[in-house]
C-alpha positions as CSV (number, residue, x, y, z in Angstrom):
1,M,81.3,92.9,115.7
2,S,81.1,89.5,114.0
3,S,81.2,86.2,116.0
4,S,84.2,85.3,114.0
5,L,87.5,86.3,115.2
6,W,88.6,86.8,111.5
7,V,86.1,89.4,110.8
8,G,86.0,93.0,111.9
9,D,83.7,96.0,111.2
10,L,85.6,96.8,108.1
11,V,87.5,93.7,106.8
12,R,87.6,89.9,107.0
13,L,90.8,87.8,106.8
14,R,90.3,84.7,104.6
15,A,92.3,82.0,102.8
16,I,94.1,83.1,99.6
17,E,92.6,81.6,96.6
18,P,93.9,81.2,93.0
19,D,91.2,83.6,91.8
20,D,92.9,86.3,93.8
21,D,95.4,86.6,90.9
22,R,94.0,90.1,89.8
23,Y,95.1,91.6,93.1
24,Y,98.7,90.2,92.9
25,Q,99.0,91.3,89.3
26,A,98.0,94.9,90.0
27,F,100.1,95.1,93.1
28,A,103.2,93.8,91.1
29,E,102.7,96.1,88.3
30,H,103.1,99.2,90.5
31,T,106.9,99.5,91.3
32,E,106.5,101.3,94.7
33,D,103.9,98.7,95.9
34,A,106.1,95.8,94.9
35,R,109.2,97.4,96.4
36,S,107.3,98.2,99.7
37,V,106.6,94.4,100.3
38,F,109.6,92.7,99.0
39,R,111.3,93.7,95.7
40,V,110.6,94.7,92.1
41,E,110.6,91.5,90.1
42,P,110.5,90.9,86.2
43,P,107.0,90.3,84.9
44,R,105.5,86.9,85.5
45,S,103.1,84.8,83.3
46,T,99.7,84.1,84.7
47,A,100.6,80.5,85.2
48,Q,103.8,81.4,87.3
49,R,101.8,83.9,89.4
50,R,99.0,81.4,90.0
51,Q,101.6,78.7,91.1
52,E,103.1,81.2,93.5
53,I,99.5,82.1,94.9
54,V,98.7,78.5,95.5
55,A,102.0,78.0,97.3
56,V,101.4,81.0,99.4
57,G,97.8,80.1,100.2
58,T,98.6,76.6,101.1
59,W,99.9,76.3,104.6
60,Q,100.3,73.3,106.9
61,P,97.8,72.9,109.7
62,G,99.4,73.6,112.9
63,S,102.0,75.9,111.3
64,D,102.0,79.4,112.7
65,C,103.6,80.8,109.4
66,F,100.7,81.5,107.0
67,A,99.3,84.2,104.6
68,L,95.8,85.4,104.5
69,A,93.8,87.7,102.1
70,I,92.3,90.9,103.4
71,E,88.8,91.7,102.0
72,R,86.3,94.4,102.8
73,V,83.2,93.0,104.6
74,D,81.1,93.9,101.5
75,N,82.7,91.0,99.7
76,S,84.2,93.3,97.1
77,G,87.3,91.1,96.6
78,M,90.8,91.0,97.9
79,I,92.2,94.4,98.8
80,G,95.4,93.3,100.6
81,A,97.3,90.5,102.2
82,I,98.7,89.7,105.6
83,S,101.3,87.1,106.7
84,T,103.2,85.7,109.6
85,R,106.8,84.6,109.4
86,D,109.8,83.9,111.6
87,T,107.7,82.3,114.3
88,D,109.7,81.1,117.2
89,Q,107.6,79.4,119.8
90,R,110.6,79.0,122.3
91,S,111.0,82.8,122.5
92,G,107.4,83.5,121.8
93,S,108.1,85.9,118.9
94,F,106.9,86.2,115.5
95,S,107.1,88.8,112.6
96,Y,104.4,89.7,110.1
97,G,104.0,91.6,106.9
98,L,100.9,93.6,105.6
99,A,100.0,95.2,102.2
100,I,97.0,97.0,101.1
101,A,96.2,98.0,97.6
102,R,97.0,101.5,96.7
103,N,93.4,102.7,96.0
104,Q,92.2,101.1,99.3
105,R,94.6,102.8,101.8
106,R,93.6,105.4,104.4
107,H,90.3,103.8,105.1
108,G,91.4,101.9,108.3
109,Y,91.6,98.5,106.5
110,A,95.4,97.9,107.4
111,T,94.7,99.0,111.0
112,E,91.9,96.6,111.5
113,A,93.6,93.7,109.6
114,A,96.7,94.0,111.8
115,R,94.5,94.1,114.9
116,I,92.7,90.9,114.0
117,L,96.0,89.0,113.3
118,L,97.7,90.3,116.5
119,R,94.7,89.4,118.7
120,Y,94.8,85.9,117.2
121,M,98.6,85.4,117.6
122,F,98.6,86.7,121.1
123,T,95.4,85.1,122.5
124,Q,95.0,81.9,120.4
125,R,98.6,81.0,119.7
126,R,100.2,82.3,122.9
127,Y,102.9,84.5,121.3
128,H,104.3,87.1,123.5
129,K,105.9,89.6,121.0
130,C,105.5,90.8,117.4
131,L,108.4,92.2,115.5
132,A,108.3,94.3,112.2
133,D,110.9,95.6,110.1
134,I,109.9,98.7,108.1
135,H,111.8,100.9,105.5
136,A,112.8,104.1,107.2
137,S,111.3,105.9,104.3
138,N,107.8,104.3,104.7
139,V,106.4,106.9,106.9
140,A,102.8,105.8,106.7
141,S,103.7,102.3,107.9
142,L,105.8,103.7,110.7
143,R,102.8,105.7,111.8
144,L,100.5,102.7,111.5
145,H,102.7,100.7,113.8
146,E,103.0,103.4,116.4
147,R,99.1,103.6,116.5
148,L,99.1,99.9,117.1
149,G,101.4,100.2,120.0
150,F,104.7,99.1,118.5
151,V,107.8,100.8,119.7
152,V,111.2,101.4,117.9
153,E,113.7,98.8,119.0
154,G,116.4,99.5,116.7
155,L,117.7,100.6,113.3
156,L,119.5,98.5,110.7
157,R,121.5,101.0,108.6
158,E,121.8,100.5,104.9
159,Q,120.2,97.1,105.3
160,E,118.4,96.7,101.9
161,Y,119.3,97.9,98.5
162,F,116.6,99.3,96.2
163,D,115.8,102.2,94.1
164,G,119.5,102.8,93.5
165,R,120.7,103.1,97.1
166,Y,121.0,101.3,100.4
167,Q,117.9,101.8,102.7
168,D,117.7,101.7,106.5
169,L,115.2,99.4,108.3
170,V,113.5,100.3,111.4
171,L,113.0,97.4,113.9
172,M,109.8,97.8,115.9
173,G,108.3,95.5,118.5
174,L,104.8,95.0,120.3
175,R,104.4,92.9,123.4
176,G,101.2,91.0,123.6
177,P,100.3,92.1,127.2
178,N,100.6,95.7,126.0
179,F,98.5,95.2,122.9
180,L,95.8,93.4,124.8
181,A,95.7,95.9,127.8
182,A,95.3,98.7,125.3
183,R,92.2,97.0,124.0
184,G,90.5,96.4,127.4
185,G,92.5,93.3,128.5
186,A,91.0,90.9,126.1
187,E,91.9,87.3,126.8
188,V,95.4,87.6,128.2
189,P,97.1,84.3,127.6
């Protein structure tokens, strides 16, 4: 394991750069991928996409809402992205999102990237709970979150409209102490 908390055995998390445009273009061009993260949008120009990438990659120091690129440790370029949102320091909760390029899935990259981010948020930023909302039809993501220790906390029926119908969202939660205890009690805040 690296001496950097941002580097695992398989992936490293790093700042998003304007040159990561190729990843975002390929991701947006695949309808299922785009839908799994947000929604299908009309095609954008390279200039529009780069503006958005700069905005996503620019976060304010001290802010707990940020986005990072996921890249394999062999420096082969961006293979995914992970971000935090809905941070609430009063309640100690946050949400996050994760996407891995279609041709890079099922290699353990998503699992390791999520563990790196969760460890950071629980041990360095003192959050107590992570929440994830997952489309009920996204079986792979539901299984990933179960392996990470998330538990189902609720269901929002017909919450989002896409692919011609309303879709359910599964709400899952993970408490920091449970996550850290499952990994040998690392640095409980």
